[in-house]
C-alpha positions as CSV (number, residue, x, y, z in Angstrom):
1,M,-0.9,8.0,21.6
2,R,-4.2,8.8,23.4
3,S,-2.5,11.2,25.7
4,N,0.0,12.6,23.4
5,L,-2.9,13.4,20.8
6,L,-4.8,15.4,23.5
7,G,-1.7,17.4,24.3
8,L,-1.2,18.2,20.8
9,L,-4.9,19.5,20.4
10,A,-5.3,21.2,23.7
11,G,-2.6,23.9,22.8
12,A,0.7,24.5,21.2
13,F,3.3,21.7,20.6
14,V,6.7,22.4,19.3
15,A,8.6,19.3,18.2
16,V,12.4,19.4,17.9
17,A,14.2,17.3,15.3
18,T,17.0,14.9,16.3
19,L,20.3,16.2,15.3
20,A,22.0,14.3,12.7
21,G,24.9,12.1,13.6
22,P,28.3,12.0,11.9
23,P,28.4,11.2,8.1
24,A,27.7,7.4,7.4
25,Q,29.8,5.3,5.3
26,A,27.9,4.0,2.1
27,G,27.4,0.2,2.2
28,G,26.5,-1.2,-1.0
29,V,23.1,-2.1,-2.3
30,L,20.6,-4.1,-0.2
31,M,18.7,-6.8,-2.2
32,I,15.3,-7.6,-0.8
33,G,12.9,-10.2,-2.1
34,K,9.3,-9.6,-2.1
35,D,6.1,-11.4,-3.3
36,Q,4.7,-8.9,-5.7
37,D,5.6,-6.0,-7.9
38,S,4.9,-2.4,-7.3
39,T,1.9,-1.0,-9.1
40,T,2.6,2.8,-9.1
41,F,4.9,5.3,-7.6
42,D,2.1,7.8,-7.1
43,P,1.3,7.7,-3.4
44,I,-2.3,8.6,-3.6
45,K,-3.1,5.9,-6.2
46,S,-2.4,2.9,-4.1
47,A,-3.3,1.1,-0.8
48,Q,-1.2,-1.8,-1.0
49,N,1.7,-2.6,1.2
50,A,3.9,-3.5,-1.8
51,D,3.8,0.1,-2.7
52,F,3.5,1.8,0.7
53,W,6.6,-0.1,2.1
54,V,8.6,1.2,-0.9
55,F,7.2,4.8,-0.8
56,A,8.1,5.0,3.0
57,N,11.9,5.1,1.9
58,M,11.4,7.2,-1.4
59,Y,9.2,10.0,0.1
60,D,9.3,12.0,3.2
61,V,6.1,13.1,5.1
62,L,5.5,16.3,7.2
63,V,5.0,14.3,10.4
64,R,6.7,10.7,10.8
65,V,5.9,7.7,13.1
66,D,9.0,6.8,15.1
67,P,10.9,3.6,14.6
68,T,8.9,1.9,17.3
69,G,5.7,2.6,15.5
70,T,4.3,4.0,18.7
71,K,4.5,7.8,18.7
72,L,4.7,10.9,16.3
73,E,8.0,12.7,15.6
74,P,9.1,15.6,13.2
75,G,9.5,14.9,9.5
76,L,9.7,17.6,7.0
77,A,7.9,19.7,9.4
78,E,10.5,20.4,12.2
79,S,7.7,21.9,14.4
80,W,4.0,22.7,14.6
81,T,1.5,24.4,16.6
82,V,-2.3,23.8,16.9
83,S,-4.9,26.5,17.7
84,P,-6.9,26.1,20.9
85,D,-10.0,25.3,19.0
86,G,-8.1,22.4,17.1
87,L,-8.8,23.8,13.8
88,V,-5.8,25.7,12.7
89,Y,-2.4,23.7,12.3
90,T,0.7,25.8,11.4
91,F,3.6,23.8,10.4
92,K,7.3,25.0,10.0
93,L,9.2,23.2,7.4
94,R,12.9,22.5,7.6
95,E,15.4,23.3,4.9
96,A,15.2,20.4,2.5
97,K,15.4,19.4,-1.4
98,F,13.8,17.0,-3.6
99,S,16.0,14.4,-5.5
100,D,16.2,17.0,-8.5
101,G,17.8,19.5,-6.2
102,S,14.7,22.0,-6.1
103,P,13.7,23.2,-2.7
104,I,10.9,21.4,-0.7
105,T,8.4,24.3,0.0
106,A,5.4,24.8,2.0
107,K,3.7,25.2,-1.4
108,D,4.6,21.7,-2.4
109,A,3.2,20.5,1.0
110,A,-0.2,22.3,0.5
111,F,-0.3,20.9,-3.2
112,S,0.2,17.4,-1.8
113,L,-2.3,17.6,1.0
114,L,-5.1,19.1,-1.3
115,R,-4.2,16.7,-4.2
116,I,-4.9,13.6,-2.1
117,R,-8.2,15.2,-1.0
118,D,-9.4,16.4,-4.5
119,D,-7.7,14.3,-7.1
120,K,-10.1,12.0,-9.0
121,G,-7.6,9.2,-8.8
122,S,-7.0,9.5,-5.1
123,L,-7.9,6.3,-3.1
124,W,-7.6,8.2,0.1
125,A,-9.9,11.4,-0.5
126,D,-12.3,10.5,2.1
127,S,-9.7,10.5,4.9
128,Y,-8.8,14.1,4.2
129,K,-12.3,15.7,3.8
130,A,-11.8,17.4,7.1
131,V,-9.2,19.7,5.4
132,A,-10.7,23.1,4.4
133,T,-7.6,25.0,3.2
134,A,-4.0,24.3,3.1
135,E,-2.0,27.5,2.4
136,A,1.7,28.4,2.2
137,K,2.4,31.6,4.0
138,D,5.9,31.6,3.0
139,D,8.5,28.9,1.8
140,H,8.6,27.3,5.2
141,T,5.2,28.0,6.8
142,L,2.2,25.8,6.0
143,V,-1.1,26.7,7.6
144,V,-3.9,24.0,7.4
145,T,-7.4,24.8,8.4
146,L,-9.9,22.0,9.2
147,K,-13.6,22.2,8.6
148,T,-14.1,20.5,12.1
149,P,-11.8,19.2,14.7
150,S,-10.1,15.9,13.6
151,A,-8.7,13.6,16.2
152,P,-6.6,11.6,13.7
153,F,-5.4,14.6,11.6
154,L,-1.7,14.7,12.7
155,S,-1.5,10.7,12.6
156,L,-2.8,11.1,9.1
157,L,-0.2,13.3,7.9
158,A,2.3,10.4,8.6
159,M,0.7,8.1,6.1
160,P,2.8,7.3,2.9
161,G,-0.1,8.2,0.7
162,V,0.2,11.8,1.7
163,S,3.9,12.1,1.3
164,I,5.3,15.4,0.2
165,L,5.6,15.6,-3.7
166,S,7.0,18.2,-6.0
167,E,4.2,20.3,-7.4
168,K,6.2,21.3,-10.6
169,A,7.0,17.6,-11.3
170,V,3.5,16.3,-10.7
171,T,2.0,19.1,-12.9
172,S,4.5,18.8,-15.7
173,E,4.6,15.1,-15.9
174,G,0.9,14.5,-15.4
175,D,0.2,10.6,-15.5
176,A,3.9,9.9,-16.3
177,Y,5.0,11.0,-12.8
178,A,4.0,7.7,-11.6
179,E,6.9,6.1,-13.4
180,Q,9.4,9.1,-13.2
181,P,8.8,10.4,-9.6
182,V,10.9,13.0,-7.9
183,S,11.7,11.9,-4.4
184,S,11.7,13.6,-1.0
185,G,13.0,10.8,1.1
186,A,16.1,8.8,1.6
187,F,16.1,7.1,-1.9
188,T,15.0,7.9,-5.4
189,L,13.7,5.6,-8.3
190,K,16.5,4.5,-10.6
191,Q,14.6,1.8,-12.5
192,W,11.3,-0.2,-12.4
193,A,11.5,-3.3,-14.4
194,R,8.0,-4.3,-14.1
195,G,7.7,-7.9,-12.9
196,D,11.2,-8.2,-12.0
197,K,12.8,-5.5,-9.6
198,V,12.5,-1.9,-8.3
199,V,15.9,-0.4,-8.1
200,L,16.4,2.5,-5.7
201,E,19.6,4.6,-5.3
202,K,20.6,6.9,-2.4
203,N,19.2,10.5,-2.7
204,P,22.2,12.7,-2.1
205,N,19.7,15.6,-1.6
206,F,17.7,13.9,1.2
207,W,18.0,16.3,4.1
208,Q,19.4,13.3,6.3
209,A,21.5,11.9,3.7
210,D,24.4,11.5,6.2
211,R,22.2,9.0,8.1
212,V,22.0,6.7,5.1
213,K,24.5,3.8,5.0
214,L,23.4,2.0,1.8
215,D,24.1,3.1,-1.8
216,G,20.9,1.7,-2.8
217,V,18.1,-0.9,-2.4
218,Q,16.7,-3.3,-4.9
219,W,13.2,-4.9,-4.2
220,I,13.4,-8.2,-6.2
221,I,10.1,-9.7,-7.1
222,V,10.1,-13.4,-6.4
223,A,6.4,-14.4,-6.2
224,D,7.0,-18.0,-4.9
225,D,7.6,-18.0,-1.2
226,N,9.9,-21.0,-1.0
227,T,12.0,-19.9,-4.0
228,R,12.4,-16.5,-2.2
229,M,13.6,-18.4,0.9
230,L,16.0,-20.4,-1.0
231,K,17.4,-17.2,-2.7
232,V,18.2,-15.8,0.8
233,Q,19.8,-19.0,2.0
234,A,22.0,-19.1,-1.1
235,G,23.1,-15.4,-0.6
236,E,21.4,-14.3,-3.9
237,L,19.3,-11.9,-1.7
238,D,20.2,-10.1,1.4
239,A,16.8,-10.4,2.8
240,A,13.3,-11.2,2.2
241,I,9.8,-10.5,3.5
242,F,6.9,-12.9,4.2
243,V,8.6,-15.9,5.5
244,P,6.3,-18.9,5.1
245,F,5.1,-19.9,8.5
246,S,6.1,-23.4,7.7
247,R,9.8,-22.4,7.3
248,V,10.2,-20.2,10.4
249,A,11.5,-23.0,12.7
250,E,13.8,-24.2,10.1
251,L,15.3,-20.9,9.0
252,K,16.0,-20.1,12.6
253,K,18.3,-22.9,12.7
254,D,20.4,-21.7,9.8
255,P,23.6,-19.9,11.3
256,N,23.7,-17.6,8.4
257,L,20.3,-16.0,8.8
258,V,18.2,-14.0,11.2
259,V,14.4,-14.5,11.3
260,H,12.6,-11.4,12.4
261,L,9.2,-11.9,14.0
262,D,8.4,-8.3,14.5
263,P,5.2,-7.1,16.4
264,S,2.7,-6.0,14.0
265,T,-0.7,-4.4,13.3
266,R,-1.5,-7.2,10.7
267,E,-5.1,-8.6,10.6
268,D,-5.9,-11.2,8.0
269,H,-9.5,-11.5,6.9
270,L,-11.8,-13.0,4.3
271,L,-13.1,-10.5,2.0
272,I,-16.7,-11.0,0.8
273,N,-18.2,-9.3,-2.2
274,H,-21.6,-8.2,-0.9
275,A,-22.6,-7.2,-4.4
276,H,-22.5,-10.8,-5.7
277,G,-25.9,-12.4,-5.4
278,L,-26.6,-14.2,-2.1
279,L,-23.6,-12.9,-0.5
280,G,-25.7,-9.7,-0.1
281,K,-27.8,-11.5,2.5
282,K,-26.3,-11.1,6.1
283,E,-27.6,-14.6,6.9
284,V,-25.2,-16.0,4.1
285,R,-22.2,-14.1,5.4
286,E,-23.0,-15.0,9.0
287,A,-23.1,-18.7,7.8
288,L,-19.6,-18.4,6.3
289,D,-18.3,-17.0,9.5
290,Y,-19.7,-19.9,11.6
291,A,-18.5,-22.5,9.1
292,I,-14.8,-21.3,9.3
293,D,-12.7,-23.0,12.0
294,K,-10.2,-20.1,12.8
295,K,-8.2,-22.3,15.2
296,A,-7.6,-24.9,12.6
297,I,-6.2,-22.3,10.4
298,I,-3.9,-20.9,13.1
299,D,-2.8,-24.5,14.0
300,T,-2.3,-26.0,10.5
301,V,-1.6,-22.9,8.2
302,I,0.5,-20.6,10.4
303,F,1.8,-23.0,12.9
304,G,0.5,-21.4,15.9
305,L,2.1,-18.0,15.3
306,G,-1.0,-16.0,15.7
307,E,-4.4,-15.8,17.5
308,A,-7.8,-15.5,16.3
309,A,-9.1,-12.1,15.4
310,N,-12.2,-10.7,16.9
311,S,-12.1,-7.2,15.2
312,Y,-11.0,-5.3,12.1
313,I,-8.8,-3.3,14.6
314,P,-5.6,-5.2,15.5
315,K,-5.1,-6.3,18.9
316,G,-3.0,-3.8,20.9
317,A,-4.0,-0.9,18.5
318,L,-5.7,2.2,19.8
319,Y,-9.5,1.5,20.7
320,Y,-9.1,-2.3,20.0
321,N,-12.2,-3.9,21.7
322,A,-11.0,-7.1,23.5
323,D,-14.5,-7.9,24.1
324,N,-15.8,-7.7,20.6
325,P,-18.0,-10.7,20.1
326,A,-16.9,-13.4,17.7
327,R,-18.7,-16.3,16.1
328,P,-17.7,-19.7,17.3
329,Y,-16.9,-22.4,14.8
330,D,-20.6,-24.1,14.4
331,P,-21.3,-25.8,11.2
332,E,-24.8,-26.8,12.1
333,K,-25.5,-23.2,12.7
334,A,-24.0,-22.4,9.4
335,K,-26.3,-24.9,7.7
336,A,-29.4,-23.6,9.3
337,L,-28.5,-20.0,8.2
338,L,-27.9,-21.0,4.7
339,A,-31.3,-22.9,4.6
340,T,-33.1,-19.8,5.9
341,A,-31.5,-17.6,3.4
342,G,-32.4,-20.0,0.4
343,A,-28.6,-20.6,-0.2
344,T,-28.4,-24.3,0.2
345,N,-26.5,-24.9,-2.9
346,L,-24.2,-21.9,-2.7
347,T,-21.2,-21.9,-5.1
348,L,-18.4,-19.3,-4.8
349,T,-15.2,-18.5,-6.5
350,Y,-12.3,-17.9,-4.2
351,L,-9.5,-15.6,-5.4
352,V,-6.2,-16.7,-4.4
353,N,-2.5,-15.3,-4.9
354,A,-0.6,-18.0,-6.8
355,G,2.6,-18.8,-5.1
356,N,1.6,-17.5,-1.8
357,E,1.9,-20.5,0.5
358,V,-0.4,-19.2,3.2
359,D,-3.0,-18.0,0.8
360,E,-3.0,-21.3,-1.1
361,Q,-3.1,-23.5,2.1
362,T,-5.9,-21.2,3.7
363,A,-7.9,-21.5,0.5
364,I,-7.7,-25.4,0.6
365,L,-8.6,-25.5,4.2
366,L,-11.5,-23.1,3.9
367,Q,-12.8,-25.0,0.7
368,Q,-13.0,-28.1,3.0
369,Q,-14.6,-26.4,5.8
370,L,-17.2,-24.7,3.6
371,A,-17.9,-27.9,1.8
372,K,-19.0,-29.5,5.1
373,V,-22.0,-26.9,5.2
374,G,-22.9,-27.4,1.7
375,V,-21.0,-24.5,0.1
376,T,-19.2,-25.5,-3.1
377,V,-15.8,-23.3,-3.5
378,T,-14.0,-23.0,-6.7
379,I,-10.3,-21.8,-6.2
380,Q,-9.1,-19.4,-8.7
381,K,-5.3,-18.9,-8.6
382,V,-4.0,-15.7,-10.2
383,D,-0.7,-13.8,-10.3
384,P,-0.4,-11.5,-7.3
385,G,-0.1,-8.5,-9.5
386,Q,-3.4,-9.4,-11.1
387,S,-5.3,-10.1,-7.9
388,W,-5.4,-6.6,-6.7
389,N,-7.0,-5.3,-10.0
390,M,-9.6,-8.1,-9.7
391,L,-10.7,-7.3,-6.2
392,V,-10.8,-3.5,-7.1
393,D,-13.1,-4.5,-10.2
394,G,-15.2,-6.8,-8.1
395,S,-14.3,-9.9,-10.0
396,Y,-14.5,-12.2,-7.0
397,D,-16.8,-13.7,-4.5
398,I,-14.4,-14.3,-1.7
399,S,-10.8,-13.8,-1.1
400,A,-8.2,-13.8,2.0
401,N,-6.5,-10.6,2.4
402,Y,-4.7,-8.7,5.2
403,W,-4.3,-5.2,6.3
404,T,-1.5,-3.5,8.4
405,N,-2.2,-0.2,9.9
406,D,-0.3,2.7,8.3
407,I,-0.9,5.3,11.0
408,L,-1.4,5.1,14.8
409,D,-5.1,6.2,14.8
410,P,-7.9,3.8,13.7
411,D,-9.6,6.2,11.7
412,E,-7.6,5.4,8.5
413,K,-8.5,1.7,8.3
414,T,-12.0,2.3,9.6
415,T,-12.7,4.9,7.1
416,F,-11.3,2.8,4.1
417,V,-13.1,-0.4,5.2
418,L,-16.4,0.8,6.6
419,G,-16.8,4.5,5.7
420,H,-15.3,5.0,2.2
421,D,-17.5,5.6,-0.9
422,S,-14.8,5.9,-3.5
423,N,-13.3,2.2,-3.0
424,N,-16.6,0.4,-2.2
425,N,-15.4,0.0,1.3
426,Y,-12.2,-1.9,0.5
427,M,-13.8,-3.7,-2.3
428,T,-16.6,-5.4,-0.4
429,H,-19.4,-3.3,-1.3
430,Y,-20.5,-3.3,2.4
431,T,-23.1,-0.5,3.0
432,N,-24.3,0.8,6.4
433,L,-25.2,4.3,6.5
434,T,-25.4,4.3,10.4
435,V,-21.7,3.0,10.5
436,K,-20.7,5.5,8.1
437,A,-22.0,8.4,10.2
438,L,-20.5,6.8,13.2
439,V,-17.1,6.8,11.6
440,E,-17.6,10.5,10.6
441,Q,-18.4,11.2,14.3
442,A,-15.5,9.1,15.8
443,R,-13.2,11.3,13.6
444,G,-14.3,14.6,15.1
445,E,-14.7,13.4,18.7
446,M,-12.0,15.0,20.8
447,D,-12.9,13.3,24.1
448,T,-11.1,9.9,24.2
449,T,-13.6,8.2,26.5
450,K,-16.4,9.1,24.1
451,R,-14.3,8.1,21.1
452,A,-13.5,4.8,22.5
453,A,-17.2,4.2,23.0
454,L,-17.9,5.1,19.3
455,Y,-15.3,2.6,18.2
456,K,-16.7,0.0,20.4
457,Q,-20.0,0.4,18.5
458,I,-18.4,0.6,15.3
459,Q,-16.5,-2.7,15.9
460,E,-19.7,-4.4,17.1
461,T,-21.9,-3.3,14.3
462,A,-19.3,-4.3,11.6
463,K,-19.1,-7.8,13.3
464,A,-22.9,-8.1,13.4
465,D,-23.1,-7.2,9.7
466,V,-20.2,-9.5,8.8
467,N,-18.5,-6.8,6.7
468,W,-15.8,-9.5,6.3
469,V,-14.8,-12.5,8.2
470,D,-11.9,-11.7,10.8
471,L,-9.5,-14.7,10.8
472,Y,-6.3,-13.9,12.7
473,Y,-3.7,-11.6,14.0
474,S,0.1,-12.4,13.4
475,P,3.6,-11.0,13.5
476,Y,5.6,-9.8,10.5
477,R,7.8,-12.4,9.2
478,N,10.9,-11.4,7.6
479,V,14.4,-13.0,7.2
480,S,17.9,-11.5,6.5
481,R,21.5,-12.7,6.2
482,K,23.6,-12.2,9.4
483,T,25.7,-9.7,7.5
484,I,22.8,-7.2,7.5
485,E,22.2,-4.9,10.4
486,H,19.1,-2.9,11.4
487,F,16.6,-4.7,9.0
488,D,13.6,-3.7,11.1
489,Q,10.0,-3.3,10.5
490,N,7.9,-1.3,12.8
491,P,4.3,-2.2,13.8
492,L,2.9,-0.1,11.1
493,G,5.1,-1.9,8.5
494,R,7.7,0.7,7.8
495,F,11.3,-0.5,7.2
496,S,14.0,1.8,8.5
497,L,16.2,1.4,5.5
498,E,17.8,4.7,6.2
499,D,19.6,2.9,9.1
500,T,20.2,-0.5,7.5
501,V,23.8,-1.6,7.2
502,K,25.2,-4.2,4.8
503,N,28.5,-5.7,6.1
């Protein structure tokens, strides 16, 4: 990605779309079990995988990430050029239609890009502030001018949050659009039965409709991990995501199933609400980090299918710092820090997703570990659909969470977690103006060596501040019936359901 990005910004780059193959035969409806419901179908108003992984097959973007999750490729933009100064991007849009049959134009693309930047409901505004103007020169030519050069800009165009929407549909429907979306991707929304299922059907107007084998997809909400696995084993579901670590070995022995342990950009961490009392003290957050035995979590909760995390940037991702310092398990050090901070009788509420085996087991283990250093933890189990809103509202002290990268560049996660005002730095209320300035500097630094040095500094400072506690890296864990082909998830989390076959 590093060399590709330099080539793109050094001069003109023209991408050629892959020619569509022969018409595909429709293959029924794919039933996928997932742990939590969708929250919206307005892409700018969510940062949850539960939404993004559905958006990715409902909407198309100007620039896509390829199925391997390692490089950019054409999407609705069949080609683009970049000015020598890296400020002006000119995109040529292909002939394509929305699910309602209306044409997808450069005007819709400009509207979508400016909307994610400017709309008060956008969770991603800070990531797109570099955009000065976005103008449709004609129906198929979009010209985007940046305020300053932006190294991650093309990668950011591949994020599901900036999917191309119908300007007419969004402006006419208003808030109702989130439940009555018009699609630009392979599938369109047929029904959203809240708490039960999301029903998608093939979009006949998708520009690659001939590639899509399925008639539709149903995302079935089954919050309990073990129940979800039983339904796949019984054939009630074709596939399911988030296989419990404890079930991987057993499910691998089932001749009717395929367990997918796909390479990921997943990083699990413990969110800490800095706005809650003593958690605002760095010494207290350091103590929590020293008190947590990451190896014990890996050995007992995720059955060795992972490794300790030392950075918010996942291992193997662009600019990951393998030498980023990590605090060892040291309960005595934790006790000393708590005493220094005047927090010897600290009591915390731990927000947990009910029915999520890994979350629940992690909570119990951390409760036991923190008790050894004098911290009392009360576990509060809530429905997964409720926990997100509680995190956003700040109604928690600590909570285990995870992140998977949505784009190739680290700017997305870095901005959202460390340099984002509108979401309180991923609900932690972490504040470091020096880090925020470094995030902005890294975004505009075009020299990859200098940019790597900036991300090294950012990772080290975030670790020193304990913006959260890094826990572990692990693969994606999914399961499907053997009758299902190409149920693959790339490192950025996207399922290529356009290519999935149900036999």
